[in-house]
GUSESE-26379 format. One record per residue (C-alpha): residue in three letters; x, y, z. Coordinates in pm, whole numbers, plus 50000, padded with zeros to 5 digits. Example, Ala and Ser with C-alpha at 12.3 -4.5 7.8 and 13.67 -1.06 7.14 Angstrom:
BEGIN
ALA512304955050780/SER513674989450714/
% end
This chain:
BEGIN
MET571507153706718/LYS571477189706799/HIS567727188806839/ILE568007157607050/ARG570427174607284/HIS568217203907322/PHE565157182507399/ALA566807161507665/PRO567197188807930/SER563677200607873/LEU562267166107925/PHE564267161708240/LEU562947194008390/SER559417184508302/LEU559757151008474/VAL561197167408783/HIS558297192008797/VAL555767164108763/CYS557387145509046/LEU557487176109277/VAL553847186909245/PRO552277160009466/ALA554757166209754/ASN553317187810048/TYR555097197610372/ALA553017199610691/PRO552637233310868/TYR554217238011210/PHE553977260611518/PHE556617284711624/ASP558157275711958/ASN558987308812122/GLY559797297812478/ASP557977297712811/ARG557557335412836/SER556217340312488/THR552607350412423/ASN552467334712079/GLY553427300711945/ASN551937266912034/MET550767275112394/ALA553447252912538/LEU554527262412893/LEU551627287312921/SER550517296113274/LEU547447316813369/SER546377331513701/GLU543037318413819/ASP541687354213855/THR542127361213480/PRO538807377213369/VAL536627358213123/GLY536947373112775/THR540667380912813/HIS542967374912512/VAL545467351512675/TYR547577338412385/THR548107339112010/LEU548627306211822/ASN551277312911567/GLY552737289911300/THR553547287710932/ASP553457264910629/PRO556697257810443/GLU554927263110111/GLY553607296210233/ASP549997284810220/PRO547597301810461/VAL547047282710784/THR544127279411024/TYR544157271811395/GLY541997250111616/LEU541477240511983/THR539977207412094/TYR539527190412429/GLU539327154812543/ALA535867140712593/GLY534297152112922/SER536707180812970/ARG535477216213024/ARG536117240812747/TYR538077270212887/PHE539327286712565/SER538197295912218/VAL540387305011918/ASP540047326411610/LYS540947300711342/HIS542457326611112/LEU544207350111352/GLY545057324511620/ASN543837346911905/VAL542997325412207/THR540317339412445/LEU539367327212794/ILE535657317512792/GLU535297299713127/GLU536267311713476/LEU539397294813616/ASP539617279913964/ARG542977266114070/GLU541457249214375/LYS539287227714145/GLU541607223113846/ASP545217234513847/GLU546137220713498/ILE544187222413172/GLU544967199412877/VAL544247214212536/ILE544907200112188/VAL546077228011958/SER546127222911581/ILE547407240611275/SER546287232310920/ASP547197244010572/GLY544117228310423/LEU545827195810331/SER547817187010638/THR546897192111002/VAL549367191411290/SER548017186911644/GLU549817189911976/LYS548647183712331/VAL549707211312567/ARG549227215912940/ILE548327250113071/LEU549247256713432/VAL546667275813646/THR548487296613904/ASP547047306714239/ALA545367339914328/ASN544257349214676/ASP540547342314617/GLU539787319014908/SER538857328315264/PRO539997308615567/GLU537487282415687/PHE537207269216041/ILE536947231516072/ASN535157210116329/THR532787238016430/PRO530897246316648/TYR533437251516925/ILE532077244517277/VAL534557241317565/GLN533867230717925/VAL536317246718171/PRO536257242818551/GLU536237275918729/ASN539397267418923/THR541497262218609/PRO544787281318661/SER545367312818461/GLY547557308318155/SER546277272918092/SER545457262617737/ILE541847252017705/PHE541267245817332/LYS542917245116987/ILE541187262216697/GLU541917251416341/ALA541227269416013/VAL542367261415658/ASP542827282715346/ARG543007264515010/ASP545197291514860/THR548927286514833/GLY551797307914947/SER551047337615172/GLY547387336315070/GLY547167301715232/SER548957310315556/ILE546667317315855/THR547077337816170/TYR544597339316458/PHE543537367416688/LEU540607376316916/GLN538107404616888/ASN537747427717192/ILE541057415517328/HIS540967440217620/ALA537527428917739/ASN538407392217699/LYS539607368417965/PHE541367347417703/THR544287349517459/ILE545127329417147/ASP548447319216989/ARG548477336716654/HIS550147307816473/SER548907276216641/GLY545377287516733/VAL545707275317094/LEU543217293317323/ARG544437301117678/ILE543157318617991/LYS544867352118031/THR547697354118282/GLY546407368018613/VAL542737361618523/ALA540547336318705/LEU537197322318596/ASP534257325518838/TYR531137304918786/GLU529147326919025/LYS529887358318822/SER529747345118469/ARG528827310118365/THR529417313917991/HIS531927333417783/PHE531597339017411/VAL534997343517246/VAL535067356616887/VAL538087343016698/VAL539267357916369/ALA541367337716118/LYS543147359315862/ASP545227348315563/GLY548577363715466/GLY547147382915169/GLY547937381014800/LYS547127394414458/LEU543597391814321/ARG542747409313992/GLY545667432814036/ASP544927442914397/ASN546387429614720/LYS543557412114907/VAL543417398915262/PHE540537375815360/SER539387366315705/ALA536707345515877/THR535257346216227/THR533847320016459/THR532597319916814/VAL533977297417085/THR531497291017367/VAL533357286217696/ASN531107271117964/VAL532487275418317/GLU531887245418545/ASP531057251818908/VAL533397241219189/GLN532577241919559/ASP534427273119661/THR531747298219773/PRO529997300620113/PRO526187303120139/MET524467336920085/PHE521327350520249/ILE518627362720010/GLY516387392920080/THR518407409420352/PRO517987428720573/TYR515337408920758/TYR512577426120957/GLY509667409721136/TYR506737422021345/VAL504847406921634/TYR501437423421689/GLU499287425021997/ASP496997397121873/THR499737373521748/LEU499357338221891/ALA502237318622048/GLY503817295121794/SER502957317921498/GLU505517322221223/VAL507037357221214/LEU509237355420902/THR511437331820701/VAL515087336320618/VAL516487321020300/ALA520117312120227/LEU521507295619911/ASP524767278019839/GLY527027302319655/ASP528037274019423/ARG524947273719205/GLY526107245918974/LYS526167218419240/PRO524577234119550/ASN524697218319897/SER521737218420134/ILE521557245820405/HIS521227241520783/TYR519817271020990/CYS520237279321362/ILE519897309521596/VAL523247318021750/ASN522037344322002/GLY519547372722067/ASP516357352022094/GLU516237352922477/GLY514107321422473/SER511257338322284/PHE511897327021924/GLU512957295321743/ILE513987286921382/SER513387256621158/ASN516757240221076/THR515697231620722/THR513267259120612/GLY514597289420803/ALA511127298720935/ILE511327319021259/SER508397315921505/VAL507477333321831/ILE507107308322117/LYS505637332722373/SER502487353822373/PRO503047391022290/ASN502197402722640/GLN505067381122773/LEU507637397722551/LYS509687422122759/LYS511427441122477/GLU510047461222187/VAL512897451221950/TYR514747417621925/GLU517837412521711/LEU518517375921627/LYS521837363521484/VAL521087334921244/GLN523717311221102/ALA523347293020766/SER525777263820709/GLU526407241320406/VAL525927204220458/SER527867182220215/GLN526487150120068/GLU528417131220333/GLY526627151320608/ASP529537173120706/ILE529037210120783/SER531607230220594/VAL531337267720526/TYR528717290820682/ALA527367326620683/PHE525517349420930/ALA522517373220904/THR520797396221153/VAL517007394721191/THR515237424421357/ILE511847416621513/ARG509727445421641/VAL506797441321882/VAL504147466621773/ASP500637477121843/LEU497997462521611/ASN496707486721352/ASN492987481421393/HIS491597517021384/PRO491277537921065/PRO491447576321073/THR488027591621154/PHE486567626521086/TYR484567644421359/GLY482267674521356/GLU480957695021647/ASN478517667221739/GLY480637635821682/PRO481747614921382/GLN480677631221058/ASN481367623520689/ARG479817654320521/PHE480537691220579/GLU478817720920408/LEU479607758020385/THR478077788420208/MET480357817120103/TYR480667845319847/GLU482727839719536/HIS486297852519507/PRO487307853519873/PRO490817867219944/GLU493667843019888/GLY494997828920214/GLU491597831920387/ILE490647802920618/LEU487217786920576/ARG486207793120935/GLY482737779020891/LEU484147743720864/LYS484757727321203/ILE486557694821122/THR488697672421346/VAL490457640021243/ASN491677612521480/ASP493347577821472/SER493117557721794/ASP496137535421720/GLN499567541621863/GLY502937549921710/ALA503347544921338/ASN499827531021309/ALA498457565121403/LYS500387584321137/PHE498397594220828/ASN498277620220551/LEU495477644920469/ARG494617653820112/LEU491867672519925/VAL490587654119619/GLY488747675919364/PRO489427706019141/GLY493137712319189/GLY494837744319299/ILE491747760619457/PHE492117751119825/ARG494817734620032/VAL494487715420355/VAL496617720520667/PRO498227700220816/GLN499197675120551/THR500627648920790/VAL498947640621123/LEU500017619521417/ASN497027607421622/GLU494777638721603/ALA494567673821446/GLN492197702321368/VAL491647703920989/THR492057738320827/ILE491127745920463/ILE492777777020311/VAL491917795919989/GLU494737792319735/ASN493227804819406/SER490577831719444/ALA489937835519069/ALA488877798919039/ILE486157803319303/ASP483727817419047/TYR479957815919080/GLU479587818118702/LYS481627785718663/PHE480547765918969/LYS477507770719185/VAL478797743819423/LEU482397732519473/THR482617696319591/PHE485707680219741/LYS486597648319922/LEU488777651020230/LEU490957619620235/ALA492917606320532/ILE495217576520456/GLU497767559320675/VAL501387563820579/ASN503557535120696/THR501107507320777/PRO500747477020550/GLU496947480220570/LYS496887516620452/PHE493607522620632/SER491797553920513/SER488567573420542/THR486907601920351/ALA484537630820418/ASP482607651220161/VAL483077689120164/ALA480437709719974/ILE480977747319936/ARG477957766719801/LEU478897799519633/LEU476977832319641/ASP477147856119345/THR478777890619341/ASN478857916619066/ASP482317907218941/ASN481757908118567/VAL481567936518317/PRO479067935318029/LYS480927923417723/PHE479997929817363/SER479977901417116/SER482387921816902/ASP484707951416951/TYR483097969216657/TYR479977966416444/ILE479717974816075/ALA476357983015917/ARG475057996115585/ILE471798014515519/PRO470408029215195/GLU470128066915189/ASN466408065315102/SER465588046115421/PRO462758063215612/GLY463188076415964/GLY463008049616233/SER464638022816017/ASN466627995516192/VAL470377997716124/VAL472117970916333/ALA471637951816658/VAL474477950716913/THR474657924117181/ALA476407924517517/THR476167898617792/ASP476867899918164/PRO477177865318323/ASP476267878718668/SER472907868418810/GLY469837888918890/LEU469917926618843/TRP473707925218805/GLY473287906118481/GLU470827930818321/VAL472387952718051/LYS471337987717944/TYR472518002017609/SER473278038017511/ILE475158055617233/TYR477258086917220/GLY479688104216994/THR479678130816723/GLY478268106616466/ALA475358094916682/ASP473038125116628/LEU470908108016362/PHE470568074916551/LEU468868060116856/ILE469338026917041/HIS466788006417227/PRO468098004917586/SER467277968217643/THR467387951117302/GLY470427969317161/ILE468747976516826/ILE470138008216664/TYR467718027216439/THR467528061416277/GLN465828091216434/PRO462188095016320/TRP463058128416160/ALA466418117616020/THR467068120715648/LEU470148102815516/ASP471988116215216/ALA475038098015083/GLU476008129014886/VAL476238149415207/ASN477708123515444/SER478158086515375/LYS480118076115687/TYR479038076816052/ASN480768062116350/PHE480088064516720/TYR480348044217040/VAL477788021517200/LYS477868015417574/ALA476627984617767/GLU476187991118140/ASP474917970318433/THR473057983118737/ASP476297989818930/GLY477698011618656/LYS480187986518519/TYR480347990518145/SER482177983117824/LEU482288000617487/ALA482127990417123/GLU482468011416812/VAL479798012816541/PHE480628021016177/ILE477648029215952/THR477918034015578/VAL475088052015395/LEU474628034415063/ASP474098056514765/VAL470798054314579/ASN470368067914230/ASP468278098314321/HIS469908125214103/SER469678130913733/PRO472628143113526/GLU472488181213484/PHE473908203613215/ASN475138238213302/GLU472548252913064/ASN469628238112883/ILE470698256212566/GLN474388258312495/GLU476268274012211/LYS479558260612082/THR481848270011797/MET483418240811618/VAL486478244511399/ILE486538217211140/GLY488968190811267/SER488598199811636/PRO485898185411866/VAL483698204412109/LYS482778190112446/ILE479608190112655/GLU479498180713021/ALA476758170313258/ILE477268163813629/ASP475418137513836/GLN475348146114207/ASP475078109814322/ALA477858098414553/GLU478908064914414/GLU479428046414092/PRO477628036813875/ASN474978061713983/ASN477208091513900/ILE478688078313575/VAL477198096813277/ASP476838084112920/TYR476228108812636/SER474238104212316/ILE472728125312036/MET468978122212049/GLN468078143911752/ALA470008160211466/ASP468978170311118/PRO470598157310915/ALA471628128411138/ASN474858119110963/VAL476948149911041/PHE478048145611408/ASP479468117911629/ILE479588119212007/ASP481928100712244/GLN479678082112490/SER482058085812786/THR483708120112744/GLY480918139612566/GLU483218151212286/ILE481298159511967/LYS483088159211636/LEU482198158611272/LYS482018126811076/SER485418116710944/TYR484488124210582/ILE483608160910660/ARG486828180310614/SER485558214410484/LEU482548237610472/ASP482018228410111/ILE481098193110211/ILE478648206710468/HIS477088229910206/ASN476558199709986/ILE474748181710264/THR472328209910353/LYS471108242510212/ASN471608259610546/LYS474418284010461/ASP474978299210807/CYS476348265810935/ILE474638267811272/TRP473268234311384/SER470978225311668/LEU471408191411835/VAL469408175312111/VAL471928157112334/GLN471138134012621/ALA473098126912940/LYS472068094413111/ASP473488078913428/ARG474108041813483/GLY472048038013798/SER469078015313845/PRO466618029213771/SER468458051913531/PHE467848089613504/SER468568111913206/THR468278147813093/THR468488165112758/ALA469788198312634/VAL469848217612309/LEU473288224012171/LYS473878249811898/ILE477078244711704/ASP478588270711475/ILE480878253511227/THR483748273411085/GLU487048267710919/GLU490378277811073/THR491568308710883/LEU494108324211117/HIS497808316811091/LYS498928287211281/GLY500448298111609/PRO499778302611978/MET497678334211935/ALA495588318811663/ALA494998287411865/PHE494068307912169/LEU491658330211976/MET489968300611818/GLN489618282512146/THR488268313612324/LYS485828321712049/ASP483028307312258/ASN484138327412561/PRO485038363412463/MET485298374812825/LYS488158351012873/ALA490078366612581/LEU489368402112701/GLY490558393613049/VAL493828379312921/LEU494448409912698/ALA493698433812984/GLY496208415413201/VAL498838417812928/MET498238455312891/GLY498558460713266/ILE501908442013277/MET503208463112988/VAL502238495513167/MET504068484013481/ILE507198476213278/THR507068510913115/VAL506818527913454/MET509748508013592/ILE511998516013294/SER511098553313306/THR511828554513679/ALA515208538113626/MET516168562913354/PHE515088592213571/TRP517268582013863/ARG520238576013635/ASN519968610813480/LYS519558626113821/ARG522798610813945/SER524708625013640/ASN523238660613706/LYS522478666313339/ILE519818657413094/MET520978637312800/PRO519588649212465/VAL516998628212305/ARG519068625511993/ARG521868609112187/ILE519488584512341/ILE518108576812002/LYS521578571111861/LYS522468549412153/ARG519388529112101/GLN520178525911731/ALA523738514811800/HIS522368479911849/PRO520668461311571/PRO516928459611606/ARG515828427011778/THR512768411411923/VAL512788402712296/ARG510608373812417/MET509428381712768/GLU509398346912910/TRP508288358713252/LEU505208374713092/LYS503918341812963/LEU500428335213090/ARG499838298213145/ARG496938277313262/PRO497208242113394/SER495708229013071/GLY493838240012765/ALA494598259212455/ALA495568290512650/GLU498998274912713/LYS499918284912358/PHE498968321512412/ILE502198342212468/VAL502378380112503/GLU505408393912313/GLU507178427612379/ASP508518446412072/THR511488468112176/ARG511808485411836/ASN509868516111960/GLU512018545811871/ASN510678566912160/SER511788540112410/ASN508578543712606/ASN507938506512608/ASN504348511712501/ALA503688483212263/GLN501078486612002/ALA497958468512117/ARG496828438811920/ALA493338438411776/ALA490788423412011/PRO489468388811914/PRO486108388411737/PRO483088384311960/ALA481638349412003/PRO478778341811764/
% end
């Protein structure tokens, strides 16, 4: 029983568990209210300017059993898909651009699933407005017909525009561009267009007005910014004509002419008048009110005025006619009218052109011979020209003009009435140049001024020029540069100079000459200008390589010009290199080179550049020579006399070399010399004296001269010190004992004084190391230094 009791509860619990396993509760969304951003998307609203790709909502729900849930979005068939969802996270993303004006509500089926149960809900998402639409005018284009007598302030048209936005973004206000230049105003709310107060339309001034109207919305948010959109349209206002303007004459003032050969009944001129109302014009009726004096008449319909008398019957020279133009309505009534004055002048007929006359009657060609460059202002008295026009009054007025090269002559007078004597005056003397023009040709033109025919006539004027000597010979260049080899024989051509004189005849012939300090070796041909050397001249670049002088070109009147000639004598390789002596003796200390030198007297490179070489040496492997400097030194392996003794049995170490000096000219010249070299080792102590003695071994006179100079300086110093001591003792009136002097001298420790001011220096060379030293340890204080031993004589 006890076991049975214990089993019963266990069985009951097992049965309950078996019954509970199949049961499953559906998941559900959280409902977090209309302002929530997560839940079931109920009461969600989105602005239509939300950017695509924006995370707009988070689906959020749970499962009672705590199972994981997934989310889904579906749409009814045919609906556009605006959103996508992350099925695990529930993040809803906008994938399609919203447009409230096309679709202001979006139906979406949201679902949540735990894998076994799915719960779906249909939600509506409200699309709110953004100011993304511009105003649009309707019923365009706008064309308005307005009579010109419409009163100011009248409304003439109503403009309508719509904006599909809502709120302030959908409200529209109107205004005009260029409001100050406009004749119209618009009501900002209703869009009614009116004529401005105090402004009248006038068909005759402006038939069409173009009014630019702007419609602007009230503004609103778009993507976070406040936006205002506007649109423009043009209203064409056509002004209709109304009969309110009198006729107007066209082409005033009116002038007419009656000539001496005009026939009676001929038309003189036509006046034209038009109705001022151009839209619906009336016909015009013409009549002469007064001033015709029975001599003229007018056509009532065409306005043509004719003379009804012959010109010889006209008593006045000028007639002034008052003409009336009246409008005739369609009913035949004469309404408004206008007046014009017509001036008719009776004039002589212009039937004679200007004519030129010479001494013997009419003439159309005049010739003159004169010298070039006459004075400015001079009158060409050889020309006898008269001009005449036989007409009267304005028909006899004409202008004179010279046609040809400008600025050379001028004609007087320039304006003539009836007749005048023609005078031609020189204006530019420099342009009257025989070398430029042998003959100057002009046309003398006479042309009427105020006549409609503009009758004219011409006469040819030919001026032959005579030459004068007005030019100076001129060289082709201010200077001439020439080059000539120094070995050129006498009489050789150097350079040709050229000068020209544009004058004619003997004045144009040029004679050449030369002068100057550098012209002694040269001659010039007086007519050809060829410069050549004197027959006896010998050029030498080494003596003088530059010559310059002046060349003169002169005409027969003595007018001349100068040019400078520069002549360079070119060096020729005509000298051989030369040694100071054909046989030279040198002493060579092992380790120090000796130098030979040859001089080439040529003036220029490469003729005076010398190259050195050893032509003969026995043995040949002892010496090297520097090709450029002439320095001779031992081979690098020869460092002592022992090595030389091993090379040859010649124990005195005196060598003879045949050296060559060769220049670089073409052809090249060379010379040879025998060089005897005494090779020795340096045995003296290193120091300035040793270096000097070794370097002056080849020149003993140099060493003796230096030592003699040192001895002389020492004697002078001794004399100066003795004189100083004498004068000091004399001032003390007693003679100091020698012993005291000796003690005084010994009071100081013995020292060596370097006499820097006795140093003998040369600009270069080994003598710079030679210093004469003064030893002051002489007990007798006589400053007589012991003389050094003289250097050994040169071998």
